[in-house]
N, CA, C and O atoms as a GROMACS GRO file, in nm:
protein
  572
    1MET      N    1   2.110   2.303  -2.450
    1MET     CA    2   2.078   2.165  -2.425
    1MET      C    3   1.971   2.161  -2.316
    1MET      O    4   1.980   2.234  -2.217
    2THR      N    5   1.873   2.078  -2.333
    2THR     CA    6   1.768   2.059  -2.234
    2THR      C    7   1.783   1.920  -2.174
    2THR      O    8   1.796   1.821  -2.247
    3ILE      N    9   1.780   1.912  -2.041
    3ILE     CA   10   1.795   1.786  -1.969
    3ILE      C   11   1.674   1.768  -1.878
    3ILE      O   12   1.633   1.862  -1.809
    4LYS      N   13   1.618   1.647  -1.878
    4LYS     CA   14   1.506   1.617  -1.790
    4LYS      C   15   1.555   1.610  -1.646
    4LYS      O   16   1.660   1.552  -1.617
    5ILE      N   17   1.477   1.671  -1.555
    5ILE     CA   18   1.510   1.670  -1.413
    5ILE      C   19   1.382   1.646  -1.334
    5ILE      O   20   1.274   1.689  -1.374
    6LYS      N   21   1.396   1.576  -1.222
    6LYS     CA   22   1.280   1.546  -1.138
    6LYS      C   23   1.313   1.586  -0.994
    6LYS      O   24   1.417   1.551  -0.940
    7ARG      N   25   1.221   1.661  -0.935
    7ARG     CA   26   1.233   1.692  -0.792
    7ARG      C   27   1.179   1.572  -0.716
    7ARG      O   28   1.062   1.536  -0.730
    8LEU      N   29   1.263   1.511  -0.636
    8LEU     CA   30   1.221   1.398  -0.553
    8LEU      C   31   1.157   1.447  -0.424
    8LEU      O   32   1.092   1.371  -0.352
    9ARG      N   33   1.176   1.574  -0.395
    9ARG     CA   34   1.115   1.645  -0.283
    9ARG      C   35   1.059   1.773  -0.341
    9ARG      O   36   1.127   1.840  -0.419
   10PRO      N   37   0.939   1.810  -0.307
   10PRO     CA   38   0.879   1.930  -0.370
   10PRO      C   39   0.958   2.058  -0.344
   10PRO      O   40   0.947   2.153  -0.422
   11ASP      N   41   1.036   2.062  -0.237
   11ASP     CA   42   1.110   2.184  -0.204
   11ASP      C   43   1.256   2.178  -0.247
   11ASP      O   44   1.336   2.262  -0.204
   12ALA      N   45   1.294   2.081  -0.330
   12ALA     CA   46   1.432   2.071  -0.379
   12ALA      C   47   1.463   2.189  -0.471
   12ALA      O   48   1.376   2.241  -0.540
   13PHE      N   49   1.590   2.228  -0.471
   13PHE     CA   50   1.635   2.342  -0.551
   13PHE      C   51   1.692   2.292  -0.683
   13PHE      O   52   1.774   2.200  -0.685
   14LEU      N   53   1.649   2.351  -0.794
   14LEU     CA   54   1.704   2.314  -0.923
   14LEU      C   55   1.848   2.366  -0.934
   14LEU      O   56   1.878   2.474  -0.883
   15PRO      N   57   1.936   2.291  -1.000
   15PRO     CA   58   2.072   2.343  -1.022
   15PRO      C   59   2.065   2.474  -1.099
   15PRO      O   60   1.983   2.490  -1.189
   16ALA      N   61   2.152   2.568  -1.061
   16ALA     CA   62   2.147   2.700  -1.125
   16ALA      C   63   2.287   2.757  -1.142
   16ALA      O   64   2.376   2.730  -1.062
   17TYR      N   65   2.304   2.837  -1.246
   17TYR     CA   66   2.427   2.913  -1.268
   17TYR      C   67   2.419   3.039  -1.181
   17TYR      O   68   2.321   3.112  -1.188
   18ALA      N   69   2.521   3.064  -1.100
   18ALA     CA   70   2.520   3.182  -1.013
   18ALA      C   71   2.520   3.311  -1.094
   18ALA      O   72   2.453   3.407  -1.058
   19HIS      N   73   2.596   3.312  -1.206
   19HIS     CA   74   2.608   3.434  -1.287
   19HIS      C   75   2.556   3.415  -1.429
   19HIS      O   76   2.577   3.500  -1.514
   20GLY      N   77   2.488   3.305  -1.454
   20GLY     CA   78   2.433   3.279  -1.587
   20GLY      C   79   2.519   3.184  -1.668
   20GLY      O   80   2.638   3.167  -1.639
   21PRO      N   81   2.460   3.120  -1.769
   21PRO     CA   82   2.530   3.018  -1.848
   21PRO      C   83   2.644   3.073  -1.934
   21PRO      O   84   2.730   2.997  -1.977
   22ASP      N   85   2.644   3.202  -1.960
   22ASP     CA   86   2.754   3.259  -2.039
   22ASP      C   87   2.875   3.294  -1.952
   22ASP      O   88   2.984   3.318  -2.004
   23ALA      N   89   2.855   3.298  -1.819
   23ALA     CA   90   2.963   3.336  -1.728
   23ALA      C   91   3.017   3.219  -1.646
   23ALA      O   92   3.134   3.220  -1.608
   24ASP      N   93   2.933   3.119  -1.619
   24ASP     CA   94   2.972   3.007  -1.533
   24ASP      C   95   2.969   2.876  -1.610
   24ASP      O   96   2.881   2.854  -1.693
   25ALA      N   97   3.066   2.789  -1.582
   25ALA     CA   98   3.066   2.654  -1.639
   25ALA      C   99   2.985   2.560  -1.553
   25ALA      O  100   2.918   2.469  -1.603
   26GLY      N  101   2.990   2.581  -1.420
   26GLY     CA  102   2.925   2.489  -1.327
   26GLY      C  103   2.793   2.541  -1.277
   26GLY      O  104   2.774   2.660  -1.255
   27LEU      N  105   2.701   2.446  -1.258
   27LEU     CA  106   2.572   2.474  -1.197
   27LEU      C  107   2.582   2.442  -1.048
   27LEU      O  108   2.635   2.338  -1.011
   28ASP      N  109   2.533   2.530  -0.964
   28ASP     CA  110   2.538   2.505  -0.820
   28ASP      C  111   2.436   2.400  -0.780
   28ASP      O  112   2.319   2.406  -0.819
   29LEU      N  113   2.482   2.304  -0.699
   29LEU     CA  114   2.393   2.206  -0.637
   29LEU      C  115   2.373   2.248  -0.492
   29LEU      O  116   2.466   2.292  -0.426
   30GLN      N  117   2.248   2.235  -0.443
   30GLN     CA  118   2.215   2.280  -0.309
   30GLN      C  119   2.168   2.162  -0.223
   30GLN      O  120   2.108   2.066  -0.273
   31ALA      N  121   2.195   2.172  -0.095
   31ALA     CA  122   2.153   2.068   0.000
   31ALA      C  123   2.002   2.069   0.016
   31ALA      O  124   1.940   2.174   0.021
   32ALA      N  125   1.945   1.949   0.024
   32ALA     CA  126   1.800   1.936   0.042
   32ALA      C  127   1.763   1.928   0.190
   32ALA      O  128   1.645   1.935   0.225
   33GLU      N  129   1.862   1.912   0.277
   33GLU     CA  130   1.834   1.904   0.420
   33GLU      C  131   1.955   1.949   0.500
   33GLU      O  132   2.066   1.959   0.448
   34ASP      N  133   1.932   1.977   0.628
   34ASP     CA  134   2.040   2.015   0.718
   34ASP      C  135   2.126   1.893   0.748
   34ASP      O  136   2.075   1.782   0.767
   35VAL      N  137   2.258   1.914   0.752
   35VAL     CA  138   2.354   1.807   0.780
   35VAL      C  139   2.468   1.867   0.860
   35VAL      O  140   2.509   1.980   0.835
   36ILE      N  141   2.519   1.792   0.956
   36ILE     CA  142   2.641   1.832   1.026
   36ILE      C  143   2.751   1.738   0.978
   36ILE      O  144   2.743   1.617   0.995
   37LEU      N  145   2.856   1.797   0.918
   37LEU     CA  146   2.971   1.720   0.872
   37LEU      C  147   3.073   1.715   0.985
   37LEU      O  148   3.126   1.818   1.028
   38LYS      N  149   3.101   1.595   1.032
   38LYS     CA  150   3.201   1.575   1.136
   38LYS      C  151   3.340   1.572   1.071
   38LYS      O  152   3.352   1.527   0.957
   39PRO      N  153   3.442   1.619   1.139
   39PRO     CA  154   3.578   1.615   1.083
   39PRO      C  155   3.619   1.472   1.047
   39PRO      O  156   3.600   1.379   1.126
   40GLY      N  157   3.676   1.457   0.928
   40GLY     CA  158   3.728   1.328   0.884
   40GLY      C  159   3.624   1.228   0.840
   40GLY      O  160   3.658   1.112   0.813
   41VAL      N  161   3.498   1.268   0.831
   41VAL     CA  162   3.390   1.175   0.795
   41VAL      C  163   3.326   1.219   0.664
   41VAL      O  164   3.285   1.334   0.649
   42ALA      N  165   3.317   1.126   0.570
   42ALA     CA  166   3.248   1.154   0.443
   42ALA      C  167   3.099   1.129   0.462
   42ALA      O  168   3.058   1.038   0.534
   43PHE      N  169   3.017   1.211   0.396
   43PHE     CA  170   2.871   1.196   0.404
   43PHE      C  171   2.810   1.231   0.270
   43PHE      O  172   2.851   1.328   0.207
   44ALA      N  173   2.713   1.153   0.225
   44ALA     CA  174   2.642   1.179   0.099
   44ALA      C  175   2.524   1.271   0.126
   44ALA      O  176   2.420   1.228   0.176
   45VAL      N  177   2.541   1.398   0.091
   45VAL     CA  178   2.439   1.499   0.117
   45VAL      C  179   2.334   1.495   0.006
   45VAL      O  180   2.368   1.509  -0.111
   46PRO      N  181   2.207   1.476   0.040
   46PRO     CA  182   2.102   1.469  -0.062
   46PRO      C  183   2.072   1.605  -0.125
   46PRO      O  184   2.079   1.709  -0.059
   47THR      N  185   2.039   1.601  -0.254
   47THR     CA  186   1.995   1.723  -0.324
   47THR      C  187   1.845   1.721  -0.351
   47THR      O  188   1.785   1.824  -0.380
   48GLY      N  189   1.784   1.603  -0.342
   48GLY     CA  190   1.641   1.592  -0.372
   48GLY      C  191   1.612   1.593  -0.521
   48GLY      O  192   1.498   1.617  -0.561
   49LEU      N  193   1.713   1.566  -0.604
   49LEU     CA  194   1.698   1.573  -0.750
   49LEU      C  195   1.745   1.444  -0.817
   49LEU      O  196   1.834   1.376  -0.768
   50ALA      N  197   1.682   1.414  -0.930
   50ALA     CA  198   1.728   1.307  -1.020
   50ALA      C  199   1.725   1.364  -1.161
   50ALA      O  200   1.640   1.448  -1.193
   51ILE      N  201   1.818   1.318  -1.245
   51ILE     CA  202   1.825   1.369  -1.382
   51ILE      C  203   1.831   1.255  -1.482
   51ILE      O  204   1.863   1.142  -1.447
   52GLU      N  205   1.798   1.287  -1.607
   52GLU     CA  206   1.809   1.193  -1.718
   52GLU      C  207   1.898   1.257  -1.825
   52GLU      O  208   1.854   1.338  -1.906
   53LEU      N  209   2.024   1.218  -1.821
   53LEU     CA  210   2.119   1.271  -1.918
   53LEU      C  211   2.105   1.198  -2.051
   53LEU      O  212   2.074   1.079  -2.052
   54PRO      N  213   2.127   1.266  -2.162
   54PRO     CA  214   2.123   1.198  -2.292
   54PRO      C  215   2.245   1.107  -2.308
   54PRO      O  216   2.348   1.132  -2.246
   55PRO      N  217   2.235   1.004  -2.391
   55PRO     CA  218   2.352   0.918  -2.416
   55PRO      C  219   2.470   1.002  -2.464
   55PRO      O  220   2.454   1.097  -2.540
   56GLY      N  221   2.590   0.964  -2.418
   56GLY     CA  222   2.710   1.036  -2.458
   56GLY      C  223   2.743   1.154  -2.368
   56GLY      O  224   2.839   1.226  -2.394
   57TYR      N  225   2.666   1.174  -2.260
   57TYR     CA  226   2.690   1.284  -2.167
   57TYR      C  227   2.700   1.230  -2.026
   57TYR      O  228   2.636   1.131  -1.991
   58GLU      N  229   2.781   1.297  -1.944
   58GLU     CA  230   2.792   1.269  -1.802
   58GLU      C  231   2.775   1.400  -1.728
   58GLU      O  232   2.788   1.507  -1.787
   59ALA      N  233   2.746   1.392  -1.600
   59ALA     CA  234   2.750   1.510  -1.514
   59ALA      C  235   2.864   1.490  -1.416
   59ALA      O  236   2.874   1.385  -1.353
   60GLN      N  237   2.949   1.590  -1.404
   60GLN     CA  238   3.063   1.585  -1.312
   60GLN      C  239   3.030   1.672  -1.190
   60GLN      O  240   2.991   1.787  -1.203
   61VAL      N  241   3.048   1.613  -1.071
   61VAL     CA  242   3.024   1.686  -0.947
   61VAL      C  243   3.160   1.724  -0.888
   61VAL      O  244   3.245   1.639  -0.865
   62ARG      N  245   3.177   1.853  -0.866
   62ARG     CA  246   3.307   1.908  -0.823
   62ARG      C  247   3.291   1.992  -0.697
   62ARG      O  248   3.182   2.042  -0.667
   63PRO      N  249   3.401   2.007  -0.622
   63PRO     CA  250   3.394   2.090  -0.501
   63PRO      C  251   3.371   2.238  -0.536
   63PRO      O  252   3.399   2.282  -0.647
   64ARG      N  253   3.320   2.311  -0.439
   64ARG     CA  254   3.311   2.456  -0.450
   64ARG      C  255   3.437   2.514  -0.388
   64ARG      O  256   3.474   2.476  -0.277
   65SER      N  257   3.503   2.604  -0.458
   65SER     CA  258   3.632   2.656  -0.412
   65SER      C  259   3.619   2.730  -0.279
   65SER      O  260   3.710   2.722  -0.196
   66GLY      N  261   3.511   2.802  -0.258
   66GLY     CA  262   3.493   2.875  -0.132
   66GLY      C  263   3.483   2.782  -0.013
   66GLY      O  264   3.542   2.809   0.092
   67LEU      N  265   3.409   2.673  -0.027
   67LEU     CA  266   3.398   2.576   0.082
   67LEU      C  267   3.533   2.510   0.110
   67LEU      O  268   3.569   2.486   0.225
   68ALA      N  269   3.607   2.482   0.003
   68ALA     CA  270   3.738   2.419   0.020
   68ALA      C  271   3.835   2.514   0.090
   68ALA      O  272   3.902   2.473   0.185
   69LEU      N  273   3.843   2.638   0.046
   69LEU     CA  274   3.939   2.732   0.103
   69LEU      C  275   3.901   2.776   0.244
   69LEU      O  276   3.986   2.778   0.334
   70LYS      N  277   3.777   2.812   0.264
   70LYS     CA  278   3.736   2.871   0.392
   70LYS      C  279   3.707   2.767   0.500
   70LYS      O  280   3.724   2.795   0.619
   71HIS      N  281   3.662   2.646   0.460
   71HIS     CA  282   3.616   2.549   0.560
   71HIS      C  283   3.676   2.408   0.543
   71HIS      O  284   3.642   2.318   0.620
   72ALA      N  285   3.763   2.389   0.444
   72ALA     CA  286   3.826   2.258   0.419
   72ALA      C  287   3.723   2.149   0.390
   72ALA      O  288   3.738   2.034   0.434
   73ILE      N  289   3.617   2.186   0.317
   73ILE     CA  290   3.514   2.090   0.276
   73ILE      C  291   3.538   2.057   0.129
   73ILE      O  292   3.549   2.147   0.046
   74THR      N  293   3.546   1.928   0.097
   74THR     CA  294   3.576   1.888  -0.040
   74THR      C  295   3.489   1.770  -0.083
   74THR      O  296   3.419   1.710  -0.003
   75VAL      N  297   3.496   1.740  -0.211
   75VAL     CA  298   3.433   1.622  -0.269
   75VAL      C  299   3.545   1.520  -0.288
   75VAL      O  300   3.626   1.536  -0.380
   76PRO      N  301   3.552   1.416  -0.204
   76PRO     CA  302   3.669   1.327  -0.207
   76PRO      C  303   3.684   1.245  -0.335
   76PRO      O  304   3.795   1.203  -0.367
   77ASN      N  305   3.577   1.222  -0.407
   77ASN     CA  306   3.586   1.147  -0.532
   77ASN      C  307   3.581   1.240  -0.652
   77ASN      O  308   3.534   1.203  -0.759
   78SER      N  309   3.631   1.361  -0.635
   78SER     CA  310   3.620   1.465  -0.736
   78SER      C  311   3.702   1.434  -0.862
   78SER      O  312   3.818   1.394  -0.852
   79PRO      N  313   3.644   1.453  -0.980
   79PRO     CA  314   3.502   1.480  -0.996
   79PRO      C  315   3.420   1.353  -0.986
   79PRO      O  316   3.455   1.249  -1.042
   80GLY      N  317   3.312   1.361  -0.914
   80GLY     CA  318   3.217   1.250  -0.909
   80GLY      C  319   3.145   1.243  -1.043
   80GLY      O  320   3.116   1.346  -1.103
   81THR      N  321   3.116   1.123  -1.089
   81THR     CA  322   3.052   1.106  -1.219
   81THR      C  323   2.909   1.057  -1.204
   81THR      O  324   2.883   0.961  -1.133
   82ILE      N  325   2.818   1.125  -1.272
   82ILE     CA  326   2.680   1.078  -1.284
   82ILE      C  327   2.665   1.027  -1.427
   82ILE      O  328   2.674   1.103  -1.523
   83ASP      N  329   2.643   0.898  -1.438
   83ASP     CA  330   2.630   0.834  -1.570
   83ASP      C  331   2.495   0.860  -1.633
   83ASP      O  332   2.398   0.888  -1.563
   84PRO      N  333   2.487   0.851  -1.767
   84PRO     CA  334   2.359   0.878  -1.834
   84PRO      C  335   2.250   0.776  -1.798
   84PRO      O  336   2.132   0.805  -1.816
   85SER      N  337   2.287   0.659  -1.749
   85SER     CA  338   2.186   0.558  -1.714
   85SER      C  339   2.137   0.570  -1.570
   85SER      O  340   2.042   0.501  -1.533
   86TYR      N  341   2.198   0.656  -1.489
   86TYR     CA  342   2.160   0.668  -1.348
   86TYR      C  343   2.035   0.752  -1.333
   86TYR      O  344   2.026   0.861  -1.390
   87ARG      N  345   1.938   0.702  -1.256
   87ARG     CA  346   1.813   0.775  -1.234
   87ARG      C  347   1.784   0.799  -1.087
   87ARG      O  348   1.676   0.848  -1.052
   88GLY      N  349   1.878   0.765  -1.000
   88GLY     CA  350   1.858   0.786  -0.857
   88GLY      C  351   1.885   0.929  -0.815
   88GLY      O  352   1.919   1.014  -0.898
   89GLU      N  353   1.870   0.953  -0.687
   89GLU     CA  354   1.892   1.087  -0.632
   89GLU      C  355   2.040   1.125  -0.644
   89GLU      O  356   2.129   1.045  -0.616
   90ILE      N  357   2.064   1.247  -0.684
   90ILE     CA  358   2.199   1.302  -0.682
   90ILE      C  359   2.231   1.332  -0.537
   90ILE      O  360   2.164   1.411  -0.471
   91ARG      N  361   2.336   1.268  -0.489
   91ARG     CA  362   2.387   1.294  -0.355
   91ARG      C  363   2.532   1.337  -0.371
   91ARG      O  364   2.606   1.277  -0.449
   92VAL      N  365   2.572   1.437  -0.300
   92VAL     CA  366   2.708   1.489  -0.310
   92VAL      C  367   2.788   1.437  -0.191
   92VAL      O  368   2.757   1.466  -0.076
   93ILE      N  369   2.892   1.360  -0.221
   93ILE     CA  370   2.978   1.308  -0.115
   93ILE      C  371   3.070   1.422  -0.072
   93ILE      O  372   3.154   1.468  -0.150
   94LEU      N  373   3.055   1.465   0.052
   94LEU     CA  374   3.138   1.572   0.106
   94LEU      C  375   3.223   1.517   0.219
   94LEU      O  376   3.181   1.427   0.292
   95LEU      N  377   3.342   1.572   0.232
   95LEU     CA  378   3.437   1.534   0.337
   95LEU      C  379   3.486   1.659   0.406
   95LEU      O  380   3.533   1.753   0.342
   96ASN      N  381   3.476   1.658   0.538
   96ASN     CA  382   3.523   1.770   0.619
   96ASN      C  383   3.668   1.743   0.659
   96ASN      O  384   3.694   1.657   0.743
   97LEU      N  385   3.762   1.816   0.598
   97LEU     CA  386   3.903   1.802   0.630
   97LEU      C  387   3.947   1.897   0.741
   97LEU      O  388   4.065   1.902   0.778
   98GLY      N  389   3.851   1.972   0.793
   98GLY     CA  390   3.883   2.065   0.901
   98GLY      C  391   3.886   1.997   1.037
   98GLY      O  392   3.878   1.875   1.047
   99ARG      N  393   3.898   2.079   1.142
   99ARG     CA  394   3.907   2.027   1.278
   99ARG      C  395   3.775   2.032   1.353
   99ARG      O  396   3.757   1.965   1.454
  100ASP      N  397   3.681   2.112   1.301
  100ASP     CA  398   3.554   2.133   1.371
  100ASP      C  399   3.437   2.082   1.287
  100ASP      O  400   3.449   2.067   1.166
  101ASP      N  401   3.324   2.056   1.354
  101ASP     CA  402   3.202   2.022   1.283
  101ASP      C  403   3.168   2.136   1.186
  101ASP      O  404   3.197   2.252   1.214
  102TYR      N  405   3.107   2.100   1.073
  102TYR     CA  406   3.063   2.203   0.979
  102TYR      C  407   2.914   2.184   0.952
  102TYR      O  408   2.871   2.076   0.914
  103GLN      N  409   2.838   2.289   0.973
  103GLN     CA  410   2.693   2.285   0.956
  103GLN      C  411   2.654   2.320   0.812
  103GLN      O  412   2.684   2.429   0.764
  104ILE      N  413   2.587   2.228   0.746
  104ILE     CA  414   2.526   2.255   0.616
  104ILE      C  415   2.378   2.273   0.640
  104ILE      O  416   2.313   2.191   0.705
  105ARG      N  417   2.324   2.380   0.587
  105ARG     CA  418   2.181   2.406   0.601
  105ARG      C  419   2.111   2.383   0.468
  105ARG      O  420   2.169   2.402   0.361
  106ARG      N  421   1.987   2.341   0.477
  106ARG     CA  422   1.907   2.322   0.357
  106ARG      C  423   1.914   2.448   0.271
  106ARG      O  424   1.891   2.558   0.320
  107GLY      N  425   1.947   2.431   0.143
  107GLY     CA  426   1.959   2.545   0.052
  107GLY      C  427   2.101   2.593   0.032
  107GLY      O  428   2.129   2.669  -0.060
  108ASP      N  429   2.194   2.549   0.119
  108ASP     CA  430   2.334   2.586   0.100
  108ASP      C  431   2.386   2.527  -0.030
  108ASP      O  432   2.355   2.414  -0.065
  109ARG      N  433   2.467   2.606  -0.102
  109ARG     CA  434   2.533   2.555  -0.222
  109ARG      C  435   2.649   2.467  -0.177
  109ARG      O  436   2.738   2.513  -0.106
  110ILE      N  437   2.649   2.340  -0.219
  110ILE     CA  438   2.745   2.244  -0.165
  110ILE      C  439   2.843   2.190  -0.269
  110ILE      O  440   2.946   2.133  -0.232
  111ALA      N  441   2.814   2.207  -0.397
  111ALA     CA  442   2.902   2.156  -0.503
  111ALA      C  443   2.862   2.220  -0.634
  111ALA      O  444   2.761   2.289  -0.644
  112GLN      N  445   2.946   2.196  -0.735
  112GLN     CA  446   2.914   2.239  -0.871
  112GLN      C  447   2.895   2.115  -0.958
  112GLN      O  448   2.958   2.012  -0.937
  113MET      N  449   2.807   2.128  -1.056
  113MET     CA  450   2.785   2.019  -1.151
  113MET      C  451   2.808   2.072  -1.292
  113MET      O  452   2.755   2.175  -1.331
  114ILE      N  453   2.889   1.998  -1.367
  114ILE     CA  454   2.916   2.032  -1.506
  114ILE      C  455   2.871   1.917  -1.593
  114ILE      O  456   2.909   1.802  -1.569
  115VAL      N  457   2.792   1.946  -1.694
  115VAL     CA  458   2.749   1.844  -1.791
  115VAL      C  459   2.850   1.844  -1.904
  115VAL      O  460   2.878   1.948  -1.964
  116ALA      N  461   2.904   1.726  -1.934
  116ALA     CA  462   3.011   1.717  -2.034
  116ALA      C  463   2.988   1.598  -2.126
  116ALA      O  464   2.937   1.494  -2.086
  117ARG      N  465   3.025   1.617  -2.250
  117ARG     CA  466   3.019   1.509  -2.348
  117ARG      C  467   3.138   1.418  -2.326
  117ARG      O  468   3.247   1.463  -2.290
  118TYR      N  469   3.118   1.288  -2.349
  118TYR     CA  470   3.229   1.194  -2.343
  118TYR      C  471   3.223   1.104  -2.465
  118TYR      O  472   3.118   1.088  -2.527
  119GLU      N  473   3.335   1.045  -2.497
  119GLU     CA  474   3.348   0.958  -2.613
  119GLU      C  475   3.366   0.814  -2.564
  119GLU      O  476   3.458   0.788  -2.486
  120ALA      N  477   3.281   0.723  -2.608
  120ALA     CA  478   3.300   0.581  -2.577
  120ALA      C  479   3.418   0.530  -2.657
  120ALA      O  480   3.438   0.570  -2.772
  121VAL      N  481   3.496   0.440  -2.598
  121VAL     CA  482   3.616   0.390  -2.666
  121VAL      C  483   3.612   0.239  -2.679
  121VAL      O  484   3.541   0.169  -2.606
  122GLU      N  485   3.689   0.191  -2.774
  122GLU     CA  486   3.718   0.049  -2.788
  122GLU      C  487   3.869   0.036  -2.781
  122GLU      O  488   3.941   0.126  -2.826
  123TRP      N  489   3.918  -0.074  -2.726
  123TRP     CA  490   4.062  -0.094  -2.711
  123TRP      C  491   4.118  -0.174  -2.827
  123TRP      O  492   4.056  -0.269  -2.875
  124GLU      N  493   4.234  -0.135  -2.870
  124GLU     CA  494   4.309  -0.208  -2.972
  124GLU      C  495   4.444  -0.241  -2.912
  124GLU      O  496   4.528  -0.152  -2.893
  125GLU      N  497   4.467  -0.369  -2.883
  125GLU     CA  498   4.597  -0.408  -2.829
  125GLU      C  499   4.701  -0.397  -2.939
  125GLU      O  500   4.683  -0.450  -3.049
  126ALA      N  501   4.814  -0.327  -2.908
  126ALA     CA  502   4.917  -0.302  -3.009
  126ALA      C  503   5.045  -0.258  -2.942
  126ALA      O  504   5.046  -0.225  -2.824
  127GLU      N  505   5.155  -0.258  -3.016
  127GLU     CA  506   5.279  -0.197  -2.971
  127GLU      C  507   5.260  -0.046  -2.979
  127GLU      O  508   5.195   0.003  -3.071
  128LEU      N  509   5.315   0.026  -2.883
  128LEU     CA  510   5.297   0.171  -2.878
  128LEU      C  511   5.414   0.242  -2.944
  128LEU      O  512   5.528   0.196  -2.936
  129ASN      N  513   5.385   0.353  -3.011
  129ASN     CA  514   5.489   0.436  -3.071
  129ASN      C  515   5.572   0.503  -2.962
  129ASN      O  516   5.520   0.532  -2.854
  130ASP      N  517   5.698   0.528  -2.989
  130ASP     CA  518   5.784   0.600  -2.896
  130ASP      C  519   5.740   0.746  -2.889
  130ASP      O  520   5.679   0.799  -2.982
  131SER      N  521   5.772   0.810  -2.776
  131SER     CA  522   5.747   0.953  -2.762
  131SER      C  523   5.865   1.014  -2.686
  131SER      O  524   5.946   0.941  -2.629
  132ALA      N  525   5.875   1.147  -2.686
  132ALA     CA  526   5.984   1.214  -2.617
  132ALA      C  527   5.981   1.186  -2.467
  132ALA      O  528   6.087   1.175  -2.405
  133ARG      N  529   5.865   1.173  -2.409
  133ARG     CA  530   5.852   1.147  -2.266
  133ARG      C  531   5.874   1.000  -2.235
  133ARG      O  532   5.931   0.967  -2.130
  134GLY      N  533   5.831   0.912  -2.322
  134GLY     CA  534   5.846   0.769  -2.298
  134GLY      C  535   5.767   0.725  -2.177
  134GLY      O  536   5.652   0.764  -2.161
  135ALA      N  537   5.827   0.645  -2.090
  135ALA     CA  538   5.760   0.592  -1.972
  135ALA      C  539   5.784   0.679  -1.850
  135ALA      O  540   5.750   0.639  -1.739
  136GLY      N  541   5.843   0.799  -1.868
  136GLY     CA  542   5.870   0.888  -1.756
  136GLY      C  543   5.739   0.925  -1.688
  136GLY      O  544   5.646   0.972  -1.753
  137GLY      N  545   5.732   0.904  -1.558
  137GLY     CA  546   5.608   0.927  -1.484
  137GLY      C  547   5.618   1.044  -1.389
  137GLY      O  548   5.668   1.151  -1.424
  138PHE      N  549   5.569   1.023  -1.270
  138PHE     CA  550   5.560   1.127  -1.169
  138PHE      C  551   5.692   1.198  -1.148
  138PHE      O  552   5.792   1.136  -1.112
  139GLY      N  553   5.693   1.329  -1.169
  139GLY     CA  554   5.812   1.409  -1.146
  139GLY      C  555   5.918   1.399  -1.256
  139GLY      O  556   6.027   1.454  -1.241
  140SER      N  557   5.888   1.331  -1.365
  140SER     CA  558   5.990   1.310  -1.468
  140SER      C  559   6.020   1.434  -1.552
  140SER      O  560   6.119   1.436  -1.625
  141SER      N  561   5.938   1.537  -1.541
  141SER     CA  562   5.962   1.656  -1.623
  141SER      C  563   6.050   1.759  -1.551
  141SER      O  564   6.072   1.869  -1.601
  142GLY      N  565   6.100   1.722  -1.433
  142GLY     CA  566   6.190   1.813  -1.361
  142GLY      C  567   6.114   1.896  -1.261
  142GLY      O  568   6.006   1.860  -1.216
  143ARG      N  569   6.174   2.011  -1.228
  143ARG     CA  570   6.114   2.098  -1.126
  143ARG      C  571   5.995   2.170  -1.175
  143ARG      O  572   5.934   2.247  -1.101
   0.00000   0.00000   0.00000
């Protein structure tokens, strides 16, 4: 699949697979500028990129596991959704759940992006069929 992309800054980094498209599902997104993430504060880190997704596709922005485990940095709206009609800059909302400031440097890999197909739906109001689970919700399946 080919997707149109625009560098909004000449030195922006294109999303890339760390180990290639046959080995990785997610493309790494990189910071376009230096940012200090304060503990407990969300910040939209710029990537310097805009994309044009085809109809029926979204881009999902997800945390990087290494940042989450080693530094408690996450994407609080994970997965963040980039709609096919959006043409603005991709910014990654990051949240520092740690106790100390965290320095992001230009070029650091800050999130993963996965392009996924989605199906548009229409609703049909109706009575629902019974199921084995029924209305059992959180914790209803036992231990």
